[in-house]
PAZA-954013 format. One record per residue (C-alpha): residue in three letters; x, y, z. Coordinates in Angstrom, 1 decimal. Example, Ala and Ser with C-alpha at 12.3 -4.5 7.8 and 13.67 -1.06 7.14 Angstrom:
2
rec r=Ala	x=12.3	y=-4.5	z=7.8 $
rec r=Ser	x=13.7	y=-1.1	z=7.1 $
***
This chain:
456
rec r=Met	x=-63.4	y=13.6	z=-21.4 $
rec r=Asp	x=-66.8	y=14.8	z=-23.0 $
rec r=Arg	x=-68.4	y=18.1	z=-21.9 $
rec r=Arg	x=-70.9	y=16.7	z=-19.7 $
rec r=Thr	x=-68.7	y=14.8	z=-17.9 $
rec r=Phe	x=-66.0	y=18.0	z=-17.2 $
rec r=Leu	x=-68.9	y=19.8	z=-16.4 $
rec r=Lys	x=-70.0	y=17.6	z=-13.6 $
rec r=Ser	x=-66.2	y=17.0	z=-12.6 $
rec r=Ser	x=-65.5	y=20.5	z=-12.3 $
rec r=Gly	x=-68.4	y=22.1	z=-10.6 $
rec r=Ala	x=-69.5	y=24.0	z=-13.3 $
rec r=Ala	x=-72.6	y=22.1	z=-14.0 $
rec r=Leu	x=-73.8	y=23.3	z=-10.2 $
rec r=Ala	x=-72.7	y=26.8	z=-11.1 $
rec r=Val	x=-75.2	y=27.1	z=-14.2 $
rec r=Gly	x=-78.0	y=25.2	z=-12.6 $
rec r=Ala	x=-77.9	y=27.2	z=-9.7 $
rec r=Met	x=-78.9	y=30.4	z=-12.3 $
rec r=Pro	x=-82.6	y=31.2	z=-12.2 $
rec r=Ser	x=-84.4	y=31.1	z=-15.5 $
rec r=Gly	x=-84.3	y=34.8	z=-15.2 $
rec r=Leu	x=-81.1	y=36.8	z=-14.2 $
rec r=Leu	x=-80.0	y=36.9	z=-10.6 $
rec r=Ala	x=-80.8	y=40.4	z=-10.4 $
rec r=Gln	x=-84.4	y=40.2	z=-11.4 $
rec r=Ala	x=-85.0	y=37.5	z=-8.9 $
rec r=Gln	x=-85.6	y=39.8	z=-5.9 $
rec r=Gln	x=-87.5	y=42.7	z=-5.8 $
rec r=Pro	x=-86.8	y=46.4	z=-4.1 $
rec r=Ala	x=-87.5	y=46.4	z=-0.7 $
rec r=Pro	x=-90.6	y=48.8	z=0.0 $
rec r=Val	x=-89.6	y=52.3	z=0.7 $
rec r=Leu	x=-91.5	y=55.4	z=2.4 $
rec r=Ile	x=-90.5	y=58.5	z=1.2 $
rec r=Arg	x=-91.8	y=61.3	z=4.3 $
rec r=Gly	x=-91.3	y=65.1	z=4.9 $
rec r=Ala	x=-91.2	y=66.3	z=1.0 $
rec r=Gln	x=-92.7	y=68.6	z=-1.2 $
rec r=Ile	x=-93.8	y=67.0	z=-4.5 $
rec r=Phe	x=-93.7	y=68.0	z=-7.9 $
rec r=Asp	x=-96.2	y=65.4	z=-9.7 $
rec r=Gly	x=-94.6	y=66.3	z=-13.1 $
rec r=Gln	x=-97.3	y=68.6	z=-14.2 $
rec r=Asn	x=-98.8	y=70.7	z=-11.4 $
rec r=Ala	x=-96.4	y=74.3	z=-10.6 $
rec r=Asp	x=-97.6	y=74.2	z=-7.0 $
rec r=Leu	x=-95.8	y=71.7	z=-4.9 $
rec r=Ile	x=-97.7	y=69.3	z=-2.7 $
rec r=Ser	x=-97.1	y=69.0	z=0.9 $
rec r=Gly	x=-97.9	y=67.0	z=3.8 $
rec r=Met	x=-98.0	y=64.0	z=1.4 $
rec r=Asp	x=-95.9	y=60.5	z=1.9 $
rec r=Val	x=-95.4	y=58.4	z=-1.1 $
rec r=Leu	x=-94.9	y=54.2	z=-0.8 $
rec r=Ile	x=-93.2	y=52.5	z=-3.3 $
rec r=Glu	x=-93.5	y=49.1	z=-3.2 $
rec r=Asn	x=-92.3	y=46.2	z=-6.0 $
rec r=Gly	x=-90.7	y=49.0	z=-8.0 $
rec r=Met	x=-94.0	y=50.8	z=-8.1 $
rec r=Ile	x=-95.7	y=53.8	z=-6.1 $
rec r=Ser	x=-98.3	y=51.8	z=-4.4 $
rec r=Glu	x=-99.8	y=54.8	z=-2.5 $
rec r=Ile	x=-99.6	y=58.7	z=-2.0 $
rec r=Gly	x=-101.3	y=59.9	z=1.0 $
rec r=Gln	x=-101.1	y=61.5	z=4.7 $
rec r=Asn	x=-99.1	y=59.6	z=7.5 $
rec r=Leu	x=-99.0	y=56.5	z=5.6 $
rec r=Ala	x=-98.1	y=53.2	z=7.8 $
rec r=Val	x=-94.4	y=51.7	z=7.5 $
rec r=Pro	x=-94.9	y=48.6	z=5.4 $
rec r=Glu	x=-94.2	y=45.1	z=6.8 $
rec r=Gly	x=-91.3	y=43.4	z=5.6 $
rec r=Thr	x=-91.3	y=41.5	z=2.0 $
rec r=Glu	x=-91.9	y=37.7	z=1.8 $
rec r=Asp	x=-87.8	y=36.9	z=1.5 $
rec r=Gly	x=-86.9	y=38.9	z=4.7 $
rec r=Gln	x=-86.1	y=42.3	z=3.0 $
rec r=Thr	x=-87.2	y=45.6	z=5.4 $
rec r=Ala	x=-88.8	y=48.5	z=4.0 $
rec r=Gln	x=-86.6	y=51.8	z=4.3 $
rec r=Val	x=-88.1	y=55.0	z=5.5 $
rec r=Ile	x=-86.6	y=58.3	z=3.8 $
rec r=Asp	x=-87.1	y=61.5	z=5.6 $
rec r=Ala	x=-86.8	y=64.3	z=2.7 $
rec r=Asp	x=-86.5	y=67.1	z=5.4 $
rec r=Gly	x=-88.5	y=69.1	z=2.9 $
rec r=Arg	x=-86.8	y=68.7	z=-0.1 $
rec r=Val	x=-88.3	y=68.6	z=-3.4 $
rec r=Leu	x=-89.4	y=64.7	z=-5.0 $
rec r=Thr	x=-89.7	y=64.9	z=-8.4 $
rec r=Pro	x=-90.1	y=62.3	z=-10.9 $
rec r=Gly	x=-87.1	y=60.9	z=-12.2 $
rec r=Leu	x=-85.6	y=62.5	z=-15.6 $
rec r=Thr	x=-86.1	y=61.9	z=-19.1 $
rec r=Asp	x=-84.4	y=62.8	z=-22.0 $
rec r=Ala	x=-86.3	y=62.6	z=-25.6 $
rec r=His	x=-83.0	y=62.4	z=-28.0 $
rec r=Val	x=-80.1	y=60.5	z=-26.8 $
rec r=His	x=-77.6	y=58.2	z=-28.5 $
rec r=Ile	x=-76.5	y=56.1	z=-26.1 $
rec r=Met	x=-74.0	y=54.0	z=-27.7 $
rec r=Trp	x=-72.1	y=57.0	z=-29.6 $
rec r=Asn	x=-69.6	y=57.3	z=-27.0 $
rec r=Asp	x=-66.6	y=58.0	z=-29.3 $
rec r=Thr	x=-66.0	y=59.5	z=-33.2 $
rec r=Ile	x=-67.9	y=58.0	z=-35.7 $
rec r=Asp	x=-64.4	y=56.7	z=-37.3 $
rec r=Glu	x=-64.0	y=54.9	z=-34.0 $
rec r=Leu	x=-67.3	y=54.0	z=-33.6 $
rec r=Leu	x=-67.2	y=52.5	z=-37.4 $
rec r=Phe	x=-64.2	y=51.6	z=-38.4 $
rec r=Asn	x=-61.5	y=51.3	z=-35.5 $
rec r=Ser	x=-62.8	y=50.2	z=-32.4 $
rec r=Pro	x=-64.2	y=46.7	z=-31.9 $
rec r=His	x=-68.0	y=45.8	z=-30.7 $
rec r=Glu	x=-66.7	y=44.8	z=-27.1 $
rec r=Tyr	x=-64.9	y=48.2	z=-26.5 $
rec r=Thr	x=-68.4	y=50.1	z=-27.9 $
rec r=Gly	x=-70.7	y=48.1	z=-25.6 $
rec r=Ala	x=-68.5	y=48.5	z=-22.5 $
rec r=Met	x=-68.4	y=52.4	z=-23.1 $
rec r=Ala	x=-72.0	y=52.2	z=-23.6 $
rec r=Ala	x=-72.8	y=50.9	z=-20.1 $
rec r=Glu	x=-70.3	y=53.2	z=-18.3 $
rec r=Gly	x=-72.3	y=55.8	z=-20.2 $
rec r=Ala	x=-75.5	y=54.7	z=-19.3 $
rec r=Arg	x=-74.5	y=54.4	z=-15.4 $
rec r=Arg	x=-73.4	y=58.0	z=-15.4 $
rec r=Met	x=-76.4	y=58.6	z=-17.3 $
rec r=Leu	x=-78.7	y=57.2	z=-14.3 $
rec r=Met	x=-76.3	y=59.2	z=-11.7 $
rec r=Arg	x=-77.5	y=62.7	z=-13.5 $
rec r=Gly	x=-81.0	y=61.5	z=-12.5 $
rec r=Phe	x=-82.1	y=60.2	z=-15.9 $
rec r=Thr	x=-84.1	y=56.9	z=-15.6 $
rec r=Thr	x=-85.8	y=57.2	z=-18.9 $
rec r=Val	x=-84.2	y=57.7	z=-22.2 $
rec r=Arg	x=-85.6	y=57.7	z=-26.2 $
rec r=Asp	x=-82.9	y=56.4	z=-28.2 $
rec r=Ala	x=-82.9	y=58.7	z=-31.5 $
rec r=Gly	x=-80.4	y=55.8	z=-33.3 $
rec r=Gly	x=-78.2	y=53.2	z=-32.6 $
rec r=Pro	x=-77.5	y=49.5	z=-31.5 $
rec r=Ser	x=-78.9	y=49.9	z=-28.0 $
rec r=Tyr	x=-80.7	y=46.8	z=-28.3 $
rec r=Gly	x=-78.4	y=44.9	z=-26.1 $
rec r=Leu	x=-77.7	y=47.7	z=-23.7 $
rec r=Lys	x=-81.2	y=48.0	z=-23.3 $
rec r=Lys	x=-81.8	y=44.7	z=-22.3 $
rec r=Ala	x=-78.8	y=44.2	z=-19.9 $
rec r=Ile	x=-80.2	y=47.1	z=-18.0 $
rec r=Asp	x=-83.9	y=45.7	z=-17.9 $
rec r=Ser	x=-82.4	y=42.7	z=-16.7 $
rec r=Gly	x=-80.7	y=44.2	z=-13.9 $
rec r=Val	x=-77.7	y=43.1	z=-14.4 $
rec r=Leu	x=-76.4	y=47.1	z=-15.5 $
rec r=Pro	x=-77.5	y=50.2	z=-13.8 $
rec r=Gly	x=-78.8	y=52.5	z=-16.6 $
rec r=Pro	x=-81.9	y=54.2	z=-18.0 $
rec r=Arg	x=-84.8	y=52.7	z=-19.4 $
rec r=Ile	x=-84.4	y=52.8	z=-23.5 $
rec r=Leu	x=-86.8	y=53.3	z=-26.0 $
rec r=Pro	x=-84.5	y=52.1	z=-29.0 $
rec r=Ser	x=-85.0	y=53.5	z=-32.7 $
rec r=Gly	x=-82.5	y=50.9	z=-33.7 $
rec r=Phe	x=-81.3	y=51.8	z=-37.3 $
rec r=Phe	x=-81.6	y=55.2	z=-38.7 $
rec r=Ile	x=-83.6	y=55.3	z=-41.8 $
rec r=Ser	x=-81.4	y=57.2	z=-44.5 $
rec r=Gln	x=-81.2	y=58.2	z=-48.1 $
rec r=Thr	x=-78.1	y=57.3	z=-50.0 $
rec r=Ser	x=-75.6	y=60.1	z=-49.5 $
rec r=Gly	x=-77.9	y=61.2	z=-46.5 $
rec r=His	x=-77.5	y=62.2	z=-42.8 $
rec r=Gly	x=-77.0	y=58.5	z=-42.0 $
rec r=Asp	x=-74.8	y=57.5	z=-45.0 $
rec r=Phe	x=-71.5	y=57.8	z=-42.8 $
rec r=Asp	x=-68.7	y=56.4	z=-44.9 $
rec r=Pro	x=-66.4	y=59.2	z=-45.9 $
rec r=Arg	x=-64.1	y=57.0	z=-47.9 $
rec r=Leu	x=-64.1	y=58.0	z=-51.6 $
rec r=Asn	x=-63.5	y=54.4	z=-52.7 $
rec r=Tyr	x=-67.0	y=53.1	z=-51.0 $
rec r=Leu	x=-69.8	y=53.1	z=-53.5 $
rec r=Ser	x=-73.1	y=52.0	z=-52.8 $
rec r=Pro	x=-73.7	y=48.8	z=-51.9 $
rec r=His	x=-76.5	y=48.4	z=-54.3 $
rec r=Phe	x=-73.9	y=48.3	z=-57.2 $
rec r=Thr	x=-70.9	y=47.0	z=-55.4 $
rec r=Gly	x=-72.1	y=44.4	z=-53.2 $
rec r=Gln	x=-69.8	y=46.4	z=-50.5 $
rec r=Leu	x=-70.8	y=45.5	z=-46.7 $
rec r=Asp	x=-71.8	y=49.1	z=-45.2 $
rec r=Pro	x=-69.8	y=49.2	z=-42.0 $
rec r=Ala	x=-72.9	y=51.3	z=-40.2 $
rec r=Tyr	x=-75.5	y=48.7	z=-41.2 $
rec r=Leu	x=-73.1	y=46.0	z=-40.0 $
rec r=Arg	x=-72.8	y=47.4	z=-37.0 $
rec r=Gly	x=-76.3	y=48.5	z=-36.3 $
rec r=Trp	x=-76.3	y=52.2	z=-37.3 $
rec r=Thr	x=-78.0	y=52.6	z=-40.3 $
rec r=Ile	x=-80.0	y=50.9	z=-43.1 $
rec r=Ile	x=-79.6	y=52.7	z=-46.2 $
rec r=Ala	x=-82.8	y=52.7	z=-48.4 $
rec r=Asp	x=-83.6	y=54.2	z=-51.8 $
rec r=Gly	x=-87.5	y=54.3	z=-53.3 $
rec r=Val	x=-91.0	y=53.1	z=-51.2 $
rec r=Pro	x=-89.9	y=49.4	z=-51.3 $
rec r=Glu	x=-86.4	y=49.5	z=-49.8 $
rec r=Val	x=-87.6	y=52.3	z=-47.1 $
rec r=Arg	x=-90.6	y=49.9	z=-46.4 $
rec r=Lys	x=-88.3	y=46.9	z=-45.7 $
rec r=Ala	x=-85.7	y=49.0	z=-43.9 $
rec r=Val	x=-88.4	y=49.8	z=-41.6 $
rec r=Arg	x=-89.8	y=46.0	z=-41.2 $
rec r=Glu	x=-86.3	y=44.8	z=-40.4 $
rec r=Asn	x=-86.0	y=47.6	z=-37.8 $
rec r=Leu	x=-89.1	y=46.7	z=-36.3 $
rec r=Arg	x=-88.1	y=43.0	z=-36.5 $
rec r=Tyr	x=-85.0	y=43.9	z=-33.9 $
rec r=Gly	x=-87.7	y=45.8	z=-31.6 $
rec r=Ala	x=-87.5	y=49.1	z=-32.3 $
rec r=Ser	x=-89.9	y=51.1	z=-30.3 $
rec r=Gln	x=-90.4	y=53.9	z=-33.0 $
rec r=Ile	x=-88.7	y=54.8	z=-36.2 $
rec r=Lys	x=-86.0	y=57.3	z=-36.8 $
rec r=Ile	x=-85.7	y=59.1	z=-40.0 $
rec r=Met	x=-82.8	y=61.0	z=-41.7 $
rec r=Gly	x=-84.7	y=63.6	z=-43.6 $
rec r=Ser	x=-82.3	y=66.9	z=-44.4 $
rec r=Gly	x=-78.6	y=67.6	z=-43.9 $
rec r=Ser	x=-76.7	y=67.8	z=-41.1 $
rec r=Ile	x=-74.0	y=69.4	z=-39.1 $
rec r=Thr	x=-71.8	y=66.5	z=-39.1 $
rec r=Gly	x=-72.9	y=64.3	z=-42.1 $
rec r=Ala	x=-70.1	y=63.1	z=-44.5 $
rec r=His	x=-71.9	y=63.7	z=-47.5 $
rec r=Asp	x=-75.3	y=66.2	z=-47.0 $
rec r=Pro	x=-74.9	y=70.0	z=-46.8 $
rec r=Leu	x=-77.1	y=71.5	z=-44.5 $
rec r=Asp	x=-79.8	y=73.1	z=-47.2 $
rec r=Val	x=-80.1	y=70.0	z=-48.3 $
rec r=Thr	x=-83.7	y=67.9	z=-48.1 $
rec r=Glu	x=-83.7	y=64.1	z=-48.2 $
rec r=Tyr	x=-86.5	y=61.5	z=-49.1 $
rec r=Thr	x=-89.3	y=62.5	z=-51.2 $
rec r=Leu	x=-93.0	y=62.8	z=-49.7 $
rec r=Glu	x=-93.8	y=59.1	z=-51.2 $
rec r=Glu	x=-90.9	y=57.7	z=-49.5 $
rec r=Leu	x=-91.5	y=59.4	z=-45.8 $
rec r=Thr	x=-95.5	y=58.1	z=-46.3 $
rec r=Ala	x=-94.5	y=54.8	z=-46.5 $
rec r=Ile	x=-92.2	y=55.1	z=-43.7 $
rec r=Val	x=-95.4	y=56.5	z=-41.6 $
rec r=Gln	x=-97.5	y=53.9	z=-43.0 $
rec r=Glu	x=-95.1	y=50.9	z=-42.0 $
rec r=Ala	x=-94.7	y=52.4	z=-38.6 $
rec r=Ala	x=-98.3	y=52.5	z=-38.1 $
rec r=His	x=-99.3	y=49.3	z=-39.2 $
rec r=Trp	x=-97.2	y=48.3	z=-36.0 $
rec r=Gly	x=-98.9	y=50.7	z=-34.1 $
rec r=Thr	x=-95.9	y=53.2	z=-33.2 $
rec r=Tyr	x=-94.9	y=56.3	z=-34.7 $
rec r=Ala	x=-91.6	y=58.0	z=-36.8 $
rec r=Thr	x=-89.5	y=60.8	z=-36.1 $
rec r=Ile	x=-87.2	y=62.8	z=-38.2 $
rec r=His	x=-84.0	y=64.7	z=-38.4 $
rec r=Ala	x=-85.0	y=68.0	z=-40.0 $
rec r=Tyr	x=-83.7	y=71.0	z=-40.9 $
rec r=Thr	x=-84.8	y=72.7	z=-43.6 $
rec r=Asp	x=-88.1	y=73.9	z=-43.8 $
rec r=Gln	x=-89.2	y=72.0	z=-47.2 $
rec r=Ser	x=-88.1	y=68.5	z=-45.1 $
rec r=Ile	x=-90.3	y=69.5	z=-42.3 $
rec r=Gln	x=-93.5	y=70.3	z=-44.5 $
rec r=Asn	x=-92.6	y=66.9	z=-46.1 $
rec r=Ala	x=-92.5	y=65.2	z=-43.0 $
rec r=Ile	x=-95.8	y=66.8	z=-41.4 $
rec r=Asn	x=-97.6	y=66.0	z=-44.5 $
rec r=Ala	x=-96.4	y=62.1	z=-44.5 $
rec r=Gly	x=-97.3	y=62.2	z=-40.9 $
rec r=Val	x=-94.7	y=62.2	z=-38.9 $
rec r=Arg	x=-95.3	y=62.9	z=-35.1 $
rec r=Ser	x=-92.2	y=64.4	z=-33.8 $
rec r=Ile	x=-89.6	y=66.5	z=-35.7 $
rec r=Glu	x=-85.8	y=66.1	z=-34.0 $
rec r=His	x=-84.1	y=69.9	z=-34.5 $
rec r=Gly	x=-86.4	y=71.6	z=-37.1 $
rec r=Leu	x=-84.5	y=75.0	z=-36.5 $
rec r=Phe	x=-85.1	y=76.3	z=-40.3 $
rec r=Ala	x=-88.7	y=75.6	z=-39.9 $
rec r=Ser	x=-90.8	y=78.8	z=-40.7 $
rec r=Glu	x=-93.6	y=80.1	z=-39.1 $
rec r=Glu	x=-96.2	y=78.5	z=-41.5 $
rec r=Thr	x=-94.3	y=75.5	z=-41.0 $
rec r=Met	x=-94.4	y=75.7	z=-37.2 $
rec r=Gln	x=-98.2	y=76.3	z=-37.2 $
rec r=Met	x=-98.6	y=72.9	z=-39.6 $
rec r=Met	x=-96.7	y=71.3	z=-36.5 $
rec r=Lys	x=-98.9	y=72.8	z=-33.8 $
rec r=Asp	x=-102.3	y=72.0	z=-36.0 $
rec r=His	x=-101.2	y=68.4	z=-36.4 $
rec r=Asp	x=-100.0	y=68.0	z=-32.6 $
rec r=Ile	x=-96.6	y=67.2	z=-33.5 $
rec r=Phe	x=-93.7	y=67.4	z=-30.8 $
rec r=Phe	x=-90.9	y=69.7	z=-31.7 $
rec r=Ser	x=-87.8	y=68.0	z=-30.2 $
rec r=Thr	x=-84.7	y=70.2	z=-30.6 $
rec r=Gln	x=-81.8	y=71.3	z=-28.4 $
rec r=Phe	x=-80.8	y=74.8	z=-26.8 $
rec r=Leu	x=-77.2	y=74.0	z=-24.9 $
rec r=Ser	x=-75.8	y=72.4	z=-28.6 $
rec r=Phe	x=-76.0	y=76.2	z=-29.9 $
rec r=Ser	x=-75.5	y=78.3	z=-26.7 $
rec r=Val	x=-71.8	y=77.0	z=-26.8 $
rec r=Thr	x=-68.8	y=78.4	z=-28.7 $
rec r=Pro	x=-67.8	y=75.8	z=-31.9 $
rec r=Glu	x=-64.8	y=75.0	z=-30.0 $
rec r=Val	x=-66.8	y=73.7	z=-27.0 $
rec r=Ala	x=-69.3	y=72.1	z=-29.3 $
rec r=Gly	x=-66.2	y=70.1	z=-31.0 $
rec r=Met	x=-66.9	y=71.6	z=-34.5 $
rec r=Thr	x=-64.0	y=71.5	z=-36.8 $
rec r=Gly	x=-63.5	y=71.3	z=-40.5 $
rec r=Ser	x=-66.4	y=71.0	z=-42.9 $
rec r=Ala	x=-69.1	y=70.8	z=-39.8 $
rec r=Leu	x=-67.5	y=74.2	z=-38.6 $
rec r=Pro	x=-69.7	y=76.2	z=-41.0 $
rec r=Lys	x=-72.4	y=74.2	z=-41.1 $
rec r=Phe	x=-72.5	y=74.7	z=-37.4 $
rec r=Leu	x=-72.3	y=78.6	z=-37.2 $
rec r=Glu	x=-75.1	y=78.4	z=-40.0 $
rec r=Ala	x=-77.4	y=76.7	z=-37.6 $
rec r=Gln	x=-76.3	y=78.2	z=-34.5 $
rec r=Ala	x=-77.5	y=81.5	z=-36.5 $
rec r=Gly	x=-81.0	y=80.5	z=-37.2 $
rec r=Ala	x=-81.3	y=78.8	z=-33.7 $
rec r=Gln	x=-82.8	y=81.7	z=-32.1 $
rec r=Asn	x=-85.2	y=82.4	z=-34.6 $
rec r=Gly	x=-86.3	y=78.5	z=-34.2 $
rec r=Tyr	x=-86.8	y=78.9	z=-30.3 $
rec r=Glu	x=-88.7	y=82.1	z=-30.2 $
rec r=Arg	x=-91.1	y=81.1	z=-33.2 $
rec r=Ser	x=-91.8	y=77.6	z=-31.0 $
rec r=Lys	x=-92.2	y=79.3	z=-28.1 $
rec r=Ala	x=-94.5	y=82.0	z=-29.2 $
rec r=Leu	x=-96.5	y=79.1	z=-31.1 $
rec r=Gly	x=-96.9	y=77.1	z=-27.8 $
rec r=Leu	x=-95.6	y=74.2	z=-29.5 $
rec r=Lys	x=-95.1	y=70.9	z=-27.7 $
rec r=Met	x=-91.5	y=71.2	z=-26.4 $
rec r=Thr	x=-89.7	y=67.8	z=-25.8 $
rec r=Phe	x=-86.5	y=67.9	z=-23.7 $
rec r=Gly	x=-83.8	y=66.4	z=-25.4 $
rec r=Thr	x=-80.0	y=66.8	z=-25.7 $
rec r=Asp	x=-78.4	y=65.0	z=-28.6 $
rec r=Ile	x=-75.0	y=64.6	z=-27.0 $
rec r=Leu	x=-72.3	y=63.1	z=-29.4 $
rec r=Gly	x=-68.8	y=62.2	z=-28.7 $
rec r=Lys	x=-66.4	y=61.4	z=-26.0 $
rec r=Ile	x=-67.9	y=59.8	z=-22.9 $
rec r=Asp	x=-66.8	y=62.6	z=-20.6 $
rec r=Leu	x=-68.9	y=64.8	z=-23.2 $
rec r=Gly	x=-72.0	y=63.1	z=-21.6 $
rec r=Ala	x=-72.0	y=65.3	z=-18.5 $
rec r=Tyr	x=-73.2	y=68.2	z=-20.7 $
rec r=Gln	x=-76.5	y=66.4	z=-20.6 $
rec r=Ser	x=-77.4	y=68.2	z=-17.2 $
rec r=Gln	x=-76.2	y=71.6	z=-18.6 $
rec r=Glu	x=-79.3	y=71.5	z=-20.9 $
rec r=Phe	x=-81.7	y=72.2	z=-17.7 $
rec r=Thr	x=-79.9	y=75.8	z=-17.9 $
rec r=Ala	x=-79.3	y=76.3	z=-21.4 $
rec r=Arg	x=-83.3	y=76.8	z=-21.6 $
rec r=Thr	x=-84.0	y=79.2	z=-19.3 $
rec r=Lys	x=-83.4	y=81.9	z=-21.8 $
rec r=Tyr	x=-86.8	y=81.1	z=-23.4 $
rec r=Tyr	x=-88.8	y=78.9	z=-20.4 $
rec r=Glu	x=-89.7	y=79.4	z=-16.5 $
rec r=Pro	x=-88.1	y=76.3	z=-14.7 $
rec r=Val	x=-91.4	y=74.6	z=-13.9 $
rec r=Asp	x=-91.6	y=74.6	z=-17.9 $
rec r=Ile	x=-88.5	y=73.0	z=-18.2 $
rec r=Leu	x=-89.3	y=70.4	z=-15.3 $
rec r=Arg	x=-92.5	y=69.4	z=-17.0 $
rec r=Gln	x=-90.7	y=68.9	z=-20.6 $
rec r=Ala	x=-88.5	y=66.6	z=-19.2 $
rec r=Thr	x=-91.0	y=64.6	z=-17.2 $
rec r=Ser	x=-94.8	y=64.2	z=-18.1 $
rec r=Leu	x=-94.1	y=66.0	z=-21.4 $
rec r=Asn	x=-91.7	y=63.7	z=-22.8 $
rec r=Ala	x=-93.4	y=60.5	z=-21.3 $
rec r=Glu	x=-96.6	y=61.7	z=-23.4 $
rec r=Leu	x=-94.5	y=61.7	z=-26.3 $
rec r=Phe	x=-93.0	y=58.0	z=-25.5 $
rec r=Lys	x=-96.7	y=56.8	z=-25.5 $
rec r=Arg	x=-96.8	y=57.6	z=-28.8 $
rec r=Ser	x=-94.9	y=54.2	z=-29.4 $
rec r=Gly	x=-98.0	y=52.6	z=-28.3 $
rec r=Lys	x=-97.7	y=48.8	z=-28.2 $
rec r=Arg	x=-94.1	y=49.0	z=-29.3 $
rec r=His	x=-93.6	y=51.1	z=-25.9 $
rec r=Pro	x=-91.5	y=48.3	z=-23.9 $
rec r=Tyr	x=-92.5	y=50.1	z=-20.5 $
rec r=Gln	x=-96.4	y=49.6	z=-20.1 $
rec r=Asp	x=-96.5	y=48.5	z=-16.4 $
rec r=Gly	x=-96.7	y=52.2	z=-15.3 $
rec r=Glu	x=-96.6	y=55.7	z=-16.2 $
rec r=Ile	x=-93.5	y=57.6	z=-16.6 $
rec r=Gly	x=-92.7	y=61.3	z=-15.9 $
rec r=Val	x=-95.2	y=62.0	z=-12.8 $
rec r=Ile	x=-96.0	y=60.7	z=-9.2 $
rec r=Ala	x=-98.9	y=59.6	z=-9.4 $
rec r=Lys	x=-100.7	y=55.9	z=-7.7 $
rec r=Gly	x=-99.4	y=53.3	z=-10.1 $
rec r=Ala	x=-96.3	y=55.5	z=-11.8 $
rec r=Tyr	x=-93.4	y=53.5	z=-11.8 $
rec r=Gly	x=-90.9	y=54.3	z=-8.5 $
rec r=Asp	x=-88.6	y=56.3	z=-10.7 $
rec r=Leu	x=-88.0	y=59.3	z=-8.3 $
rec r=Leu	x=-85.6	y=62.0	z=-7.2 $
rec r=Leu	x=-85.0	y=64.2	z=-4.1 $
rec r=Val	x=-83.2	y=67.6	z=-5.2 $
rec r=Asn	x=-81.6	y=69.3	z=-2.5 $
rec r=Gly	x=-83.5	y=72.7	z=-3.1 $
rec r=Asn	x=-86.2	y=73.5	z=-5.1 $
rec r=Pro	x=-86.1	y=73.4	z=-8.6 $
rec r=Leu	x=-88.8	y=75.2	z=-9.6 $
rec r=Glu	x=-86.9	y=78.3	z=-8.1 $
rec r=Asp	x=-83.3	y=77.3	z=-9.0 $
rec r=Ile	x=-82.8	y=74.9	z=-12.0 $
rec r=Ser	x=-79.4	y=75.2	z=-11.9 $
rec r=Leu	x=-79.8	y=72.6	z=-9.0 $
rec r=Leu	x=-80.4	y=69.5	z=-11.7 $
rec r=Ala	x=-77.5	y=70.8	z=-13.7 $
rec r=Asn	x=-75.2	y=70.0	z=-10.9 $
rec r=Pro	x=-76.5	y=66.4	z=-9.8 $
rec r=Glu	x=-73.7	y=65.3	z=-8.3 $
rec r=Asp	x=-74.7	y=67.9	z=-5.4 $
rec r=Gly	x=-78.2	y=68.6	z=-6.5 $
rec r=Leu	x=-79.5	y=65.2	z=-6.3 $
rec r=Gly	x=-79.9	y=63.7	z=-2.7 $
rec r=Leu	x=-81.7	y=60.7	z=-4.0 $
rec r=Ile	x=-82.0	y=58.7	z=-7.2 $
rec r=Met	x=-84.4	y=55.9	z=-7.4 $
rec r=Lys	x=-85.3	y=53.8	z=-10.7 $
rec r=Gly	x=-88.2	y=51.0	z=-10.2 $
rec r=Gly	x=-87.8	y=51.3	z=-6.4 $
rec r=Lys	x=-84.2	y=50.7	z=-6.2 $
rec r=Val	x=-82.2	y=53.7	z=-4.5 $
rec r=Phe	x=-79.1	y=53.9	z=-6.5 $
rec r=Lys	x=-77.8	y=57.1	z=-4.8 $
rec r=Asn	x=-79.0	y=58.4	z=-1.0 $
rec r=Thr	x=-76.8	y=60.8	z=0.6 $
rec r=Leu	x=-79.5	y=62.4	z=3.0 $
***
């Protein structure tokens, strides 16, 4: 029996033909939702807005005003939902500017031991948990997240919107050169296949022609922005923390190639020299950056560069951070310099993102929410909320036409913004720890007008 006959006789043809051209979850827009009685933090202003209703239709905020009428049902028979916030604070969905959404295990497991299917399944669960912590949009700072992004955008899997960076761009022996095996030599000389490249994590590129090709390959996959590994790291297999990676000429070539596609490059950089090189090359965001001098941070401010660093990472003990072996002394060195970096950046008024960089086993993802309280030593709650909403959204816009979500605004509550909204069981402008405990602190989680949690 040939395949066509089998399909007809088994009824499988009917099942396949019944699937629409889009995925089933895309076929139906969420029902309209009217939120009444909330105090609104719009993502920017310190003063809460009272006495206004918020209407969400077709996944977008369609109207904000007083005493809005309940809309009629949709053409496909869905009835509008009315939610009484009862004085709770309504905020935009949270955003995270530095995640590795596919990094849900040790690097050995990700590269050598676990099959692709396991990594993907764990990432899907990690994305669901991230959404249930209130994070509706994230910038993925490196990793093979394109497939997960597509599944989430299609509505098949719950999770945040993802702005993917794709492959890390790393020099040989740089932070993205993950393979620790002593018998492993460069593919350039031996023709061996790099497992980090095969699994979508890293492109090792040396010299201007190679880095140009690497960036072009990443953009071909659909990267929203380019992630460069520009200095030594805490967890790297080969690079001490004090190392400066890539020359100014190589960095400039990377930035130029990203600019040709209307987007930007961000860089992992700890050393002062690596950060200065990145600034001079035109990088638009610095990741980590804790050893930047005051002069270098002033350069960042003058060039309107975002500072994307983490506060929770260095406020915990090495044991809690999971630092052992060769990573331990590097962690302690970074921890010792962290406070200076935080204080300098705040004093100069650098644009600070909200990013967490949580790596490792999937259960560590819960620490993402603890970043809110870790920042209270340096920032007021309203500042932290802005970082996690409108400031991150401003950074995301630097992807230009490569930004995958241009139908509406992110990180604000305004007409024409995405219907990504949270209702907080209390006032996070007074008690930011409400967001550090999302299970109890969040009464409503909505993304694109679809309600994923409602305990009101």
